[in-house]
C-alpha angles and dihedrals in degrees: 000000000000114000135162105201125221099200119140093223100025102172098050093040091053091049092048093049092045091051094046096045091048089055094047092048091052092046096049107026091103094045129081116233107275112221122206131170139228115243092247094065107102101230092175093067111097096216092047088051092055091051090049091051091047092053094045090050091049094053092046098047132088116218093028101198101107088072101048124082118265099234094062091044091052092051101051143005095232096049098162100077094193098049094080095042087097132036125276087002145309084248095058095129109284113146111257122223114192106218096185147351116198131170134209123179093344094311117116124207116204118197111194134182118215107201150098144223110253126223091264088056094250118130121250111197119189095182148329105226134184126216130182129218132193137157121277115185089343095311129099114246131180123248134192114262087227092068090061103032095051090064087070091058133077120266134204130167114207116172113310092346130092105201121204118185143155123276092246093064124096104219114240110211093184094058089044090055090046090056092050091051088052090053095051093046098047091044090052093047092050099040094245127138108238115242133198116262139189114237120195117184140168139161092265128034092225090067088061092052091054087048091057093048110276119127086175137000131175106270096031116142128021125120113335115240134152111291139155151182138204125211113177107293093354127089124192117196132179124192105007106071121212098350119065104139096173094070094036089058090057091049096049101036113023100084093049095059106041096154099074136103121253091246090055090052096048092038095058092042088055094042088054104031110015122231135262091000097308133099124250088254091058091053092046091054092050092046092050093051092051098045091048085063094045111052090161091073106101109212088189083083090048097156093057088069120093121164127007089193140314092299106040131043120191093235090059099044104031091031089052092048092052090051090048092055090049091052093048090051099043112004122219095331091062091042089057092048090047087053090057097048100107139273103252126094089242090053089054096052090045090051091054089052094045098048103029101027092236119136117213095247087060099047094096095057093039098051096043087052093051094045088055090050091050090046094052090051091063 
């Protein structure tokens, strides 16, 4: 899952979320998800009862596919778009409280809260999510909220890209064409056949989460800045309109090079398309300035580093710098080899030594020197 976060205090928020989720997973791993209902849910209605039973069965089942519509299942392996929004899953064991079930023209909308009451009696809410249900061959099946919500948005098809965007946005055809050119170029350079993608964009990433079905999710809010996420053939982008090449790289290329380290993937995406609305050069300048003030940071242990601040992560900046040096040395052929160099941390360090001639114990000096060179160019 490729996500550029838009949190105001990214490091601390990630740490808090990780700690809280780990506690919840340990506490609830052995328990099935308990389902309760708000008093406004009409449990006496026979059709509502069927929908309630469908939702309960889905939450309790593993695998869950008997209760999901066949059209979504035939289109993609991970057919429930909300399941992978959290790690390990939205369905990690939180009690579920159904806030409402309402129907219109035979289509039911289920609004469910995933959360718990902590030991100090304060609520902890992971998410409030929406699901839809309607009949398929006489039986109710679940559907992604995205399938219904996107019908309320504007739509344009330009080349390989289906663009979905809010009504307030004035569509920019030039940026849409630029994105298609990027797809054609990067696919040609990496020997990949371009594929059609769905591209959802808005001014703020939270709008896209609502589109997917979340009224609320942990981490929502904070200062709005460009951010994006890729999920199979779907790209979600906030803040950059029709041209967000970083996430489109992931959508087009990721599956064709499965034997690569995370830093290789994010480094190439940043080298080609920047990150969080800024170019690789911008991130390199920021990283150089920070590291000049922090000589105690040891880049020999590169993969221990996570986020410099809310704008720059090391896997984007330093990962991008390493990709840039690989490209300068061996062009696209060496980039393709680098993308097939293995998934483990040892594989990554070995690939740097193989393609750049830099041993791990020399990375700190090498990267600081190269950062200084890049800084002086600007």
